[in-house]
N, C-alpha and C positions, 0 to 999 in steps of 0.2 A: 784822858777820859772826857774832858769837856768837849773836845772836838768830836768824839764818837757820839756823845749825847746829842750834839747839834745835828750830826748826820742822821741819826735815827728820827729826830723830831722833824727835820726837813723832809725826809722820805715820807713820813706819815702825812705831812701837810700837802706834799705833792700828790699823793693818792687822793686826798680829799678834793683837790682841784682837778677832778677827773676830766671834765670836758676841756679845760685849758690844756691838759696833758695830751688828750686825744688830738686836739687841733694842732698842737706843736709837732707831733710825730707823724701826722697824716697829711699835713699841708703839702710838703714837697712830693710825696708819692702821688697825691692827687694831681699836682701840676705835671708830673711825668706822664700820667695817663692823658691829660688834656693836650700836652705838647705832641704826644704820639698821634692823637686824632687829628691835630692840625697838620702834622707832617704827612699823614696818610691821605688827607683830603687835598693837600697842595703839594704834589710832587712836581719838581721842576722838569719841564720838557721844552725842547727846541725843535723848530721846523726849518729846514733848509730847502729852498726851491732851486731847481736847476733847469735852465732853458738851454737846450742844445741846438744852436743854429749852424753847427758844423756840417758842411756839405760833404765832407770826406774826400778821400783821394785814393790813389793806387800806389802800392809799394810792392815791387817785384812782381807786377802783374796781378796782384790781389787787392780787391777793394778793402779799404780800411777807414774806420771812423774813430779817431782818438777821442772825440767827444763822448761817444757811447761807452768807450772803455773807461774813461774817467768817471762817468756816472756809475758804472759797475763797481769800480773800486770804492767810490763813496758809499754805495749801498752796502758793500761788504764791511765797511767800517762804522756802520750805524751804532754798533756797540764796541767802542774802543777800550783800550786798557784803563782809561779813567772812568769808564762806565757813565759817560755823558750821554743822556738820553736824547740824541739827535735823530730826527726822522728826515730822510731825504726823499723828496718828491719831485718828479719831473713834470714840468708844465709846458704846454705846447707853444706858447708865445710870451713875449716880454710884457705886453699890456696886461694880460690876465694875471701874471705874477706880481706886477706892480700894484694891481688892485688888491691882491691878497695882503701884500705888505702894508699898504695904507690902512686896511681894515684890521690890522693886528692879527691876521690869520696865519702869519708866518713871520719868521725873525730875520731871515737873510735870503738873498737871491744871488746866484752865480749864473752869469750869462756867458756861454761858450761861443766865441765868434765863428764866422763862416770859414775862416782860413786856419782854424786850429790844427786840423789834421795836416794840411800842407806845411805849416810852420814846423810841426813836430817831425815830420818826415825829413825835411830839409836839415833840421838841426841834428837829427840822429845819423844822417848819412854824410853830410858835408861839414857839420859843426857850425854852420851859419845859414842865413836865409831870412825871409820876411818875419818880422816880429809879430806875434799874436798877443792880444790883450784880453785876458779874462776880466769881466766886469763883476765887481762885488757891490751889491746894492743893499742898503738898509738904513735904519735910524741910528746914526753914530752916537746918540746920547742914551741909547737903550742898552742895558747890561746884557739882555738876551742876545742882541745883535753881536755884541763883542764876543761872547762865548761861541756863538754859532760861526762867526767869521774866522775865529782862531781855529776852530775845528775844521772848517772848509779848507783853510790854508794848509793844515796838516794833511788832509786827505789828498790835496794836489801834490804836496811834496812826496807823499808815499807813492803816488802814481808815477811821478817822474823817476823816482828811485827804481821802480819796477821796469820801466821801459828803457831806461838809459843803460847803455853798455858799460858805463864808467861806474865802478863801485865807489861808494862814499868812503873817504879815508878815515873818517871818525864816526863812530857810532855813539848813541846816547842810551845809557841804561838808567832807568828810574828806580830809586829805592826809597820806600816810604819809611817815615819815622813811626815805629810802633805799628798800630793798626790804622794810621791816618789814611792809608790808601784804600781802606775797606769801609770807612764810615760814611754816613750821610748826615744831613743837617740835624736830624733828631739826636744823633750821637754827640754832636757838638754842643747841644744844650745841656746834656746830662751833668758834666762837672759843675756847672753853675747851680743846677737844681739840687745837687748833693749838698753844696754849701748853703743853699737856701734853707735846707732842713735844719741847719745849725743856727742860722740867723733867727729862726723862730724862737730860739732860747731866750731872746730878748724879752719875751712876754713871761715865760714860765719863771725865769730867774728873777726878773723884777718883781713879779707878783709874790714869789716866795720870800723876797726881802721885805717888800712894803706891807705884806700881810701882818708881820710882827708889829709894825708901826700902827696900822689901822686897828688891830685888835688890842693894842695896849700892852702886849706881851713884851715889847721892847723894853718896858720899864723894868720887868723882872730880870731881863738880860743885863741891863745896866747895873742893877743892884747886885747881881751875882758875880759881877766883875769877870764875865766870861771872856771879854776881850773881843775887839773887832776882828782880829785874825781868825780866832776860833769860830766865831759866828759866820763870817763870810767863807771860811775854809770848808765848813760843814755843808753849806749850801752849794759851794762849787763842786764838791764830790758828787752830790746827787744830780746836779744839772749836767755834768760831764757825761754821766751814765745815760741821762735822757738824750743828750746830743748823739751819743754813739748808737743808741737804739734807733733814733730818727734817721741817721745817715745810712745805717745798714738796711732799714726798711725801704728807703728811697732807692738804694742800689739794687735790692732784690726786685723792686717794681720795675726799674729800668731794664734789668736783665730779662725779666719776663716779657717786656715789650720789645725785646730784640737788641738791646744795647750790648755791644761787644767791647771789651776792654782788655788792655794789656797792662803789665806792671804789677806791683805788689800791693795787696790789700793791707798789709802791715804798714806800708808807707802812707796809704790813705788814712789809716786809723791814727797815725801820728799827726797828720795834718788836721784830722777831725778834733783830736784832743786839744791841740793848740788853738784852733779856731773857736772851740767851745769855751775855753778859758778866756779868750779875748772878748767873746760876746757876753760872758758873765761879768767881766770887768767893766764893759761898757754899760751893762745893766745897773751897775752901782751909780753911774753918772745919772742915768734915767731915774733911779730910785731916789736920788737926792733932790730931784726936781719935783717930785709928786708926794702926795700924802695918803692916797687911797688907791685901791685896785681899779676903780672906775677911771681915775685920772691916768693910770697906766694904759688902759685900753684906748684912751683918747690920744694922749700925748705920744704914746709909743708908736702910733701909726706914722708919724713924720720921719723918725729915723729908720723905721721899717721900709718905707718906700725909697728912701735914699739908698739903703743897703741893697734893696732888691734891684733897682733900676739903674744905679750908677756904679755898680761894682762888677756887673756882668753876670749876676745870679739869674735874672729873668731871661736874659738873652746875651749872646756874646758882645762884648764892648771893649774897645781899646782906647785908652786915654792918651792925651798928648804928653810926651815926656817933658818934665820940668827941669830935671837934672839927673845925673847918674852918680851912684856911689859904688866904686870898685866895679864899674861896668854894669851895675844893676839899675834899671830905669825907675825913676820915681815920678809918679803922676799925681794929679790932684786927688784921684780916686784912691791913691795909695795911702791916704790918711785913714781909710776905712779898711779894717783888717780882712774882710771877705775878699777884697781884690787880690791880695797875695795868696789867699787860700785857693781861690778859683784857678789862678795861674798854676799853682803847684798841682792841683788835682788834674788839670789838663795834661800836664807833663807826665804824670804818673799813669793815668788811665788811657790817654790817647797815644802818647809817644813812648810809653813803656819805660819811663825814667825810673831810677831808683831813688832811695832816700838821699843819697849824696848829691844827686842832680838838682834837688830842690832846696838845698841849704840856704841860698839867698832868700827865698820866700819864707822859709822857716825862721830865719834870723829877723826878717822884717816883722813877722807875726810876734816874735818874742819881744821886740822893741815896743810894738804897739800895746802888747799886754802890760808891760811895765808902765807905760804912759797912762793907759786907761785905768789900770788898777790903782796907781798912786793918786791920780786925780779923783777917781770915783770913791776910793776909801776915805780920802780927806774930806770930800764934800759930804758923803753920807755920815761920817762921824760928827761933823760940825752940825748937820741938820737934824740927825735923829738919835745919836748915841752919846752926846756929851751929858754928863751928870752935872746938873747945875744946883 
């Protein structure tokens, strides 16, 4: 009965903190909308220039220009299976193409030499002949060049496969994990933003706890012998509900913006519940360090920024592995529970994993919950609930 009374009281107090509640449940959906606009305004694109110096030759009495045929194949592959947005443009001479590269108007250049057709004919008819060198030009430190160069190499390999009479003995079939072959950069941000919606519980949970201290009602709780477990347990129930509402609103906003997911919503909710409990437990540590709501809003920004930018919530981030436990990598960011929650959410929503596939992440969350909760409860009891 004491626990139920605390739940009812905590729920009423949460409703009174209306704007804090609104901020908590709408922050992540707002970021989904902002990230969508960023993604729409900056779509990656690559431009490949092709200079054909091939003079052509004759094969069985028919004029042929393998350079032009290679260009036609590259044009046909402008939208390949990976949906890499590469635009292929033919340029009349090398000097003009080099100028475009230097001015960052293009990402890579392929120069087809004069003897390309002759070398191809000799190779196809006799199996040997003069070697022809395609020239690939670009800024080797530029990621756009790397992507475009790999695409150009694949286009050339496909052209060789088409004109060669020898069939490749081995083929390659690409199979994506979940919907990973269909997503774009916006989709990769969403798992982190979903967990960000729960990170915001740091404020509502801490304020719900510290309000009792600031208003002096903690004294009545002390005298009523309600106990730290009943007090914190009642607040936890309400905050978990707030966390679930926040993550579902964020998911709905993401779906409306075009996010495609696979996997179980039930598994995502399990991740959300454990992450919510971990953030509430961390809020106890924060509540033990402050004495008023104003201090929460100031001091709470430091762990908020840490959890946002160093766990992968604001943007994808991989940390350096410090050590492994049963094959599970532990990083410095792994001391913050959202790190494991984001990894689990990615597996479920992007790769279509089930609950059993994210057990290592769930176990890591459970361990951190115990650590946060034990430390936070002890510190909060010593600071605010000891009857002297």
